[in-house]
Every structure is written in structure tokens, then in C-alpha cells.
N, C-alpha and C positions, 0 to 999 in steps of 0.2 A: 426292797427291790427297787431298782431304778425305774423311773417313769418311762424310760425308753423300752423297757421290757414288758410293759402293760399291753394287753390286747384290747382293742376297742369293743365296746358293747354294740349290740345291733342298732340302737338309737344313734350312737356316735358314728357308726358306719354310714347311716342314712344321711347324717349331717355332712360327713366328709364327701359323700358322693355328690350332694347338692353343691357344695363349695367347689368341687372339681369341675362340675358342669358349668358353674358360673364363671370359673377362671378361664375356661376354654371359649366362652362367648365373646362377642365382638366389643363388649364394653366392660371389661374387667375393671373393678374399682377397688383401689387399695385405701387403707386408712390415710386420710389427708391431715396435714398439720393445720392448726387453727388458721382462720382466714387472715389474721393480722401478720402471719409469717410468710404469706405469699405476696410477692411484688409483681405488679402488672407491668408488662413490657413498655407501655407508653411512659411509665414513670422512669424507667431506666433510660429510654431514648431521649426524653425531654424534647424541647422545641428547637434546639440548636444543632450544630454539627457535631458537638461532643456531648457525651453523656454527663448529666449532673451528678451521677452516682459512681463515677470512675473509682476503681479499687474497692468498692463496697462488695461484701458478700451477700448474695441474694438467692432466693428460691423462686422459681417461676413455674407455672403450669401453662402449657400451650400445645398447639397442634404442629406436628412436623409437616412443613410444606415443601421442603427441598432436602433430599438425602444425598449428600456428597461425602460420605464417609470413605475412608480408605487412604492409604499412603500416597497413591498417585492421583487422588481426587483432591478435594479441598480440606480434607481431614476434619470434617464436621458436618453439621446440618443446620438448616434454618427452621425456626419455629415462629409461630404467629398466634396471637390471641384469638380465641374463638370470637365470632361476631358479636356474641352477647356481652363480651368483656371489653369492647373498645370504648374509648372516651369520645367526647364530642369536640376534640381539638384537632383540627386538620393538620397542624404542624408537627404532631407527634406520631412517630411510626409505631406500628403494632407488631413489627417483626424484629427478629434478633438472630444473629449467628451464634451457634454453639461450637466452639473449637474443642474438638475431642480427638486428638491425634492418635490415641491408643485404641479408640473405638471399642471399649470393653462391653458396652451395651449396644447391640445392633438395633437400629430403629428403621422404620419405614414411613413413607409419606402416609399421612392419615393417623399416625399414632398420637395419642395424648400422652405427653411426657411431663414428668417433674424433673427440673434441672436445678441443681444448686452449684453455684460457682461465683467467680470473681468478675466484676465488670471491668472491661478493658477497651481501649481504643487501639486497634491495630491498623496502622496506615490509614486512619480515617474511618474504619469500619468498627462499629460498636459490637462487642461480642462478649460472651461468657467464656472464661477459661478456667482451668483447674476444676473440672466439673465432675459431679456424680449425676448419673442419669437413671431414672426409673420410668419404665413404660407402664402407664396406668391403664390404657385401653387401646384397641386397634380399630382400623377401618372407620374412623370418624369422618364426618363430612368436613371438607376443607373450607376455610374461610374464603369469602368471595375475593376474586382477583380484582385488582385496581387497574382500570384502563389508563394507559399512558399514551399521550398524543404528542407528536412533534409538530412544530417547534415548541420547545419548553418556554415557560414564562421567564425563567431566570436560571442562572448556572447552578443554583442550589435547590431548584424546584423539586428534585427527586429525593432530597434528604428525608422528606416526610414519609417515603415509601421504603426506606432502607430495610432490607431483610424480609419484605413482604412479597406475597404472590402478586405478579403483575401480568398484564396482557397488552400486547401491541396490536391494535386492531387495524392499523393503516397498512396499505401496501408500502413497503420500505425498500429502498434501493441500496445495494452494496456500494459504498463510496470509498472504502479502503479495505484491502486484504493483505497489507504488507506483512503483518505479523501472524497470519493464519498458520503458517508452518511452525513458527517458534512458540507462540503462545496460544494458538487456537482462537485468535481474536478476529472479529469482523465488525467494521463500522457500518452503520445503516443511517439513511437519511430519508425524510419524507418528501424532499424537494427534488427527487431525482439526483442526478450527479451534482455534487457541490463543486463550484468553480473557484479557482484561486482568485483572491480579492483583486489584485492588480491586473488580472486578465479581463475582468468585466467592469472595473471601476477605476477612476483616476487615482493615482497615489495620493495619500493624505486621508482626509476625513471620509471620503466616499469609500475608499478601500477598507478603512477601519470598520466602517458600518457593515460591509459585507462580511468581514472576518467575524464580527460579533454575531451576526445573524447565522453564519455557518456553525458557530460553536453551539448555538441553541437548537440546531436542527440536525443533530446526529446523536446516536446512542450506540453503545458498544455491546456486542453479543460475544460472550465468552464460551468456553467449552467445558466448564465445571471441573477443570483439572489444575493441580498444583504444579505439575512437572512441565518442563520445557521440551520441545521437539518430540511430542508424543506420536507414537505409531499405533493405530492409524490416526490421521488427521480427519476428524469426523464430519467436517463440512466441505462440500455438500454430501448428503447421504448417498450411498452408504459410506463412502470415504473419498477423499481427494486423490486423484491420480492424474497422470499426464493427459489422459483422455477424458477425465471427468473433473473439469476445473470449476472453480467459483470465481467468476470474473466481476470486476467492478461494472456496475450497470445491471447485474442480475438483481432479481427482486425476491421478496419474501413477505408473506402476510400472515398475521395471527400468531406471532411468537408468544409462547407462554413460559413463564419461569419465575425466578425470584430475583429481586434487585439486590445486588451487592455493591461494594465499593472497594477499590484497591488501586494503588499506584496512580492516584489523582483523578480517577475516572469512576463514575457510576457504571455498572455493567449488569446486564441481564444474564443470569445463569439458567439456560433453558431446562425445563423439566420434561418437555416433550421435544422430539427432534424437529427443528425448523425445516419447512419444506421450501427450499430455495428453487426458484424458477430461472432457467437459462434465458433471461430476457435480452441478453446481449451476447448472442452466440458468436463463436469464432467464424471467420471467413477463410476459405482455403487459399484465396489469392486476392490481391488488391483489385478494386473496381477500375476498369479501363474506361477512360472518358474520351479516347480518341487522340490523334496526334501521332506523327511518325517518330518523334524523338521523345524518349522518356528520361528525365533526370531525377535521380533519387537522392534523398538526404537521410543519412543513417549514422546515429551515434552507436558505436559497437561496444561500448562499455569495457574499456581497458583490454584491448586485444593485444596481449603480450605473449610471444611465442618462445620464451626462454632463450637458449643460445641458438635456436633455429635448427638444431640437430637432434631434438628429442629429449634434451636435458636442460639444465640451467634453471630449474624451478626450485623454490618459488622465486618469482621476480618481485619487484617493488609493488606491482599492481596485478590485477587479473588473476588468472588461474594459479593455484598453489602447486599443482602437480601436472605432469604431462598428461595423465588421464583426464584431469579436469579440462585441460586445454583442448584435448581432442573433442570432448563433449561440447565445449564452447564453440569450437571451430565448425563442427558439424551443424549446429543450430544456425550459425550465422551464414554458412554457405547455402543451407536450405532456404533461408529467408531471401538472400540476395539473388539466387538463381530463380526463385519463384517470381520475384519482382520483374525480372527481365529488363532492367533499365539499361540504357545506352551509356549514360554517364552517372557515376555514383560518387557523391561527396561523403567522405567518412570523417568522423570525429572519434577521438580516444583510441587511436592507433599508438602502439608503442613507438616512441621517437628514437628508433635505432637505425635510421638510414635506409638505404635502398639496395643493399647487397643481396646476394643469394640467400642469406640467412635472416634477412630482415622480416619484420612482421607483415609489411605490405606485400612483399614478394611471396611469403608463405600463403597469405590469403588468396592472392591471384592464382598461385599454383593449385590451390584447392578448388577454386572456382572453375578453372580450366579442366580439371578432372571431372567435376560434377555437371558442368554445363551441357545442354543438349548439343547434338551434332550441328555444326555450323555456327557455333557461338564460342568466342574466345575473348579473353580479357587481357588488358595491359594496364600498367599504372604510370602516372606522371612522375618523372624523376627530375627534381629541380637541380640536380648536380651538386648536392651538398651532403655532408656526412650526416647531418640531421637538421631539423627546422627548429631554431630557437633553443631554449634551455630547459623547457618543461619536459617531464617524463613522457607526456603524450603529445601527439601532433595530429594535424588534419592530413587528409590524403585524397587523391582523385584516382579512380579507376574507370576504364571505359571499354566498350565493345569495339574491337578493331574492325569488324565487318560493317559497322554503320557510321562511325565517326572517325575523323582523323584529328590528332593533336597538331595544331598549327603553331609553328614558332616555339618559343621557349616559355616555360612557366616563370612566373615572377612572384615575389613575396612582398607583403606589407608588414613591416616591423618597426621598431623604434628608430632604426637608422634612416628610414624613409620619412617618417612623420613622428615627431616627438610626442604627439598626443596618443599614439598607439603604444601603450606600455606593454612590451612583449615579455616582461618578467611576470606579468599577471595574465594578459591575454595571449593565447597561442597565436603565432604569426599566421596571417591569412595567405592562402595559396590561390593564385589565379592562373587560368589556362584558357586559351581560345581553342574551340573545336569547330570543325567543319563537317557538315553532313555530307556523306559520300554521294547520296542520291541527288542532292540539289545544289551542293556547294554553299548552302547557307551557313552563316557563321554565328556562333554564340560564345560569349566569354562567361565562364563560370568562376566565381570567387567563393571558396569554401572557408568558413570562419568558425572559430570556437572562442567565445569571449569568456572572461573571468566568471567563475561561479559565484553563487551567493554563500557558499558553505564556509569560507574562511574570510577573516577580516582584512580590511585595507586601512586600518586606523593609522598605521605608521606613515602612509603616504597622503594623509589628510583626506581620506575618503571613508568615513565611518558610516555605519547604518544609522540613518537619521530618523528611523521609526515611521516612515511614510508608506511602508509596505514593499518597497523595492529592494530591501535587504542590503547586505554588505556590497561594497564596491560598485555602486550604481554609477558614480561619476566616472570611474575607470572604464566601465562599459560604454557610457554615453560618449566620452571623448573618442574612444576607439571607433564607435559607429560613425561619428562625423568624419574621422580620418578615412574610413573605408569609402564613404560617399565621395569625398574630395579626390581620393586616389583613383577610383574608377573613372572619374570625370576626365582624367588625363590619358585614358586608354593605355594602361600600363603594359599590356601585351602587344601593343601596336596592331590591333586587330583590324582597324579601319572600319569597324562596324559598331553600331549603337545598341546592339542587343547584349545586355548584361543581366546576369542572374546571380544574386547573392543567396547562398545557401549555407545552412549550418545551425549550430546550437549557440544561440545568442545569450542564453541564460537570463532572459528577460521576457516577461509576459507581455501580452498584446497592448496594454495601456501604459507600459513603462517608457521612460524617456529614450532609451536607445532605439526602440522601435519607432517612436515618434520622429526622432532625428533622421532616420533612414527614409521614412515615408515623406518627410518634408523635403528630402533631397531628390524627390522625383520617383521613388520606388513604390511599388504596390505590394502589400502583403497578400499573397495569392490565396492563402487559407481563408483570410477574412473576405476577400473579393468573391471567391467561388462558393465557400461553405458557410461563412459567417463565423466570426471569432468567438462570439459569446457562448456557443455550444460546441466548439471544436477543441480538441485536446490531442496531445501526443505524449503527455507525461502526467503522472499523479504523484503528488507529494503531500504527506500529512492529510490524506483524504480529500485533497482539493486538486481539481484537474485544470489543465490549461496547456498551452504549447510554448515550449522554449525553442523548438526546432522550426526553422523558417525557410521559405522560398520567397524572395522579394525580387520582382521583375522591374526592369527599367521601363520608362514610358514607351520606348520604341518596341520593346519586346512584348509588352502586355497584350497587344492585339493578336499576337501569334500563339499565345497560350490558350489551349482548349480546355484546360481544367487541372485539378489537383486532387489527389487522394491521400488520406491519412490511413495507413493500414494498421489497424489496432491489434497487433500481435503481441505486444509487450506490456504496455502501461496498465492494461486491465488485468493482467495475469498475476497470481500470487508469486512472490519472488522464490518461494521454495521449489517452483518448477524449473528453475534455471539449471545451469550446468554444475553448480557447486555440489560437492560431495560430503562436506563436513556436516555433522549433527544429523545424519540420516542413517536409518537402519539398513540392513542388507536388502530387505524387501523394498524400502523406499528408494534406494539407489537404482532399482529397476523400475518400479511402477510410477515414480514421480518424474521420470525422464524419458523423453524420446528425442530423436534427431530432427524433429519438425521445427518450424520457425518460432513457435510460441515460447515466449520468455527467452528469446535469444539475447535480449538486452533489456534495459529499463525504459528506453525511449522508443516510441513508434516511428517507423520510417515514413517519409513523405515521398510521393511520386508526382512529378510535374509532367504534364503532357504538352508538347510543343509542336507546332506546325511551322517550321522555319521557312 
């Protein structure tokens, strides 16, 4: 008779009952291999950035400290040696990621597991792959979390904690949320908002020192997911929406998780939901600091209206569809009407002229529909088919009830001054306005200089590595040309009140700004608010302002103040008008027609008593 057909004796039943009871307890113990077959995690990790045991087959026993199993999560889990098994070498990590995409054995935090697999380095993360997993017991105490403090001592200071439980005890500030929607990532800093190096330090050695310090004073918080564009976006809890934003400047304290590494960055994968605090709340309207005339500066992020009749999309920039364009338009109109400015300098308008179907006409049409009673707008037409050869152009719009456009607009381009390279810089547009109430005059020059994003090597203007980026000489020469041009009173205003506004693509300590200031102009943000803590733009987690209002000496005494309205730079880009890579729910709950994330630059408002 087969042994499978045997019935147990009473004594055997008693033994089986005891074994079953033991199996259901919190510390089930299975037969373990001899001690010399178990490899300790710190031996796998070693003291460098790569494992000394790469491609070796090993067996480990450790506690699960982070469970991220599942196809849409990280497809694995983190394990850490029990506190009794750690070594006395601070450079060796006691944690390890187990890559288990099939998840045949379900684990939970607190499980003691035996894992056999092959040691690999995956984009810098030491892990076990091709694994078999056995749960030995459950509900075990977790190894103690390691406190991590910013700033770090060195760029590799976190390697010793890779795969381990960590705790961030400091109050940390959100310094970038650019990839919150796509990757679920948030950068945090202990120093409050990190500033762009050349915004607070001179180009060269000083700026490099700031950049190095910034790099050591930030850490990445991830969402524990492998997929992109996840719905819901889990930060801030319960989820990101158009009315529940996570803004740069918000704070969080006491993040708990495990330390991972991917795509060139150490990152904390939280095991409890971070409690973000809205320390930098939105404002419903800009602060009014007095003055009869308000001049706004607004980069509208590629306002392209197709063929102007509801089709012609996609265009070379901006919205991909008419529906996206409507969403973009509604946000921008909401922002501009709320500002209530009398003169508005615009950057990144489609350079398609001034006809009834042009982008600037379309924007003015929308403003006049949405504006309150007694407010209507017009635009400055330089009587050209377009301004320059770029796809984008600057523009000026104004309230006809409060100011009059005096005389004709005039342009600064290469034909006026060879130093102003209009194949790189967008031509500058200047117009004199007269206040209806007082007949006081003001000449506004709206400019948009060459960006740092593409190179100028072919014209002998490379990035020289001092922090000012590509094309600094091109911007600097243009800045000098602007100062000299305005000194000639190009609009024949007969008045010494000049205001340079626009996106100069240079931070406060860079040479183009220095040239204009040396030409007798005052940076109004610096004068009234202080440059070192002011910003209108965030790039790579570093804040500063590229958008300026610079007043001539004669005008300065008539300026009562300036406001930077933080509706864009602090907001996650996923809250903008774009519709791609969003679920049906997100198309609704991540969007509203309010000003927030209407663009990527914050608008400025200058208050003047002419």
C-alpha cells in the first residue's frame, strides 16, 4: 500500500497539530541551509558603487523592508539584514533590491525571507535577479531606519545606504516638481528653495561653487512605480488635481522609505505616505502695490492658434489640437484679465503677423470677450507681415481706456545695429504710450533674447563653462545694442521714461543684465524685492528670474513697486493645457480654466505713477 494511503496514528495526529499551530504563528521557521551557504548582504554590496560579487549566485536571508511587487510597481521588494547581522563597516550597505517581476511568492514588509538569485547591477542599483523566494516567518521587527540629513557630505554619500530603510527628519522644501506627472518624482531640499547659480553668484568659480552646493542639498522622492503617467498621481495625498497642487516651496517632514538608485539619482521610495504641507499657497490675484498704470511682462509659452479659424493643428509649436489650444487660451485669458494691466508685453507669440486670423488678434479677441465691462484691449501693429524670421515674436497689447499708443512702433534688429543678431535674438519692439488721465508718457521696449537651450558655436559663441550657458556673448551684445538704441529715443517720444521688459534668458548676475544696468537702468525686481530670493522660473530644480522690468534713471522715481505673480513656475507641468499622456479622468481633474500653469514663466506687474 502506498504511504499516501496510510492513516495517521493518534500520536502522529498530535505532532501534526502542533506543527500546524507552529506554522500559523508569527515566526514560522523552516529548515535552513548551513551557515556557510548564506551570504550576508554587506558582502554583496561591498564598499564601492558596484558589487564585488556581480553575476555570482547567492542565497541571502533578510527582512523585507519595502514591498513594491506588481507589474505597475517596481516589480520587486527591498530586503535588509537584521540588526544583529550588520557589519562594522560604515561604507557597506545592509540593503538589497530583489527583482521579482513574476511575483510568484507574495511578500509583506516584516517578512523574513530566504532569496536565492544572481547578483546584478541595474543602472547602478545592486539587485538580485532570477530569484527563488521563500518566506521563513512574518511580522518580524524591522531593522532600524538610518537618518539622512541634507546637505550630503559627497555625491556618493548615499551609496552606503542603498536598499536600506531611511528616514528624513528635517523639514524639506519642494524644489522641483517638473516630473511629478510623468514619473511621480519630487525633488526636496533642506535649504528652502535652491537658486540658480548665476542668479546669486558671479559667473565662474562662484557660480560653480553654488551649483556644487545645490547638488549636495537635494534628494529625490519617487512614487514606487515602474510605469509612466500613472493615474492617480499620488502626491500630494490623496492625489494631485487642478485644485490640490504640489507647488515648489511646499514642505514635508519625516519621510520614511527605502533608498533606491535609478537613472543617475539616489531616490527614496516612501513606505508611508509623505505629508506635504502647502507652505507656498496659491494667490488668487497679484499683490497691488499702488500706481495708476500697470505694465505686465508675460511669456505665454508658444501661443499658436493654427490657421486662426479653428483648424490648422498641429503647428510647429504650442497646442497640438484645437481642443488643446482652447484650453491654453482659456488659461492665458484668465491670467491676463486677472492681472488687469494697462500695457502687457508678450513673448512667444506665434510670428504670423497681425491679420484677423493672427495669434495676437485671436488673443485680443478673447480678452475683449472675457474682460469686465469698461475694459477693452488692442494690440500694437508695426505694419509688417511678421517680425523677424523666428517662429515666435514679441508683442504689445494695451487697454484703450487708460493709455494711448503715440506715434508708430519701431524695431531693433540686425539692420539697425549689427550687434543685435536677429537670427538668434527676436527683434525688439518699442512703442510710446501716453496715459489718458495725465498725458504722461512712457516708452516700453519688449525683448526676447536668445535662449540657453541651443548652441551658438558656429558664430563663435560657445558655452565657456562659467554658468551662463550657450550664446551668452550673443545676448550680451544685444543688451548693449538695446541700451544704445533707446538712448536715441527711437520712437521720438521726447520723454526720458523708458522701460525695458521681457525674457532676457539671463539670470541676475549674468553679463547681459550687467550691461543694461551699467547703461543706466535699474532691475526693478532687485530694487524692490531683492534678486537673491526672487524668481519667475524654475529649471532643473533651481529658481531665478529670466523675466525683467528695467527702468531708466528718469522713470525709476515714478515706479511704486513690482509684483511677481507666482502662478506658473511653482506648479507641476502636468496641470497645464496639454492632453497627451492623461487618462480620461485626468483630462478633467487635472485641468481648469484658472490662471495656474497657464505658462512656464510667472508674469511680472510693474506699478507706475507717471
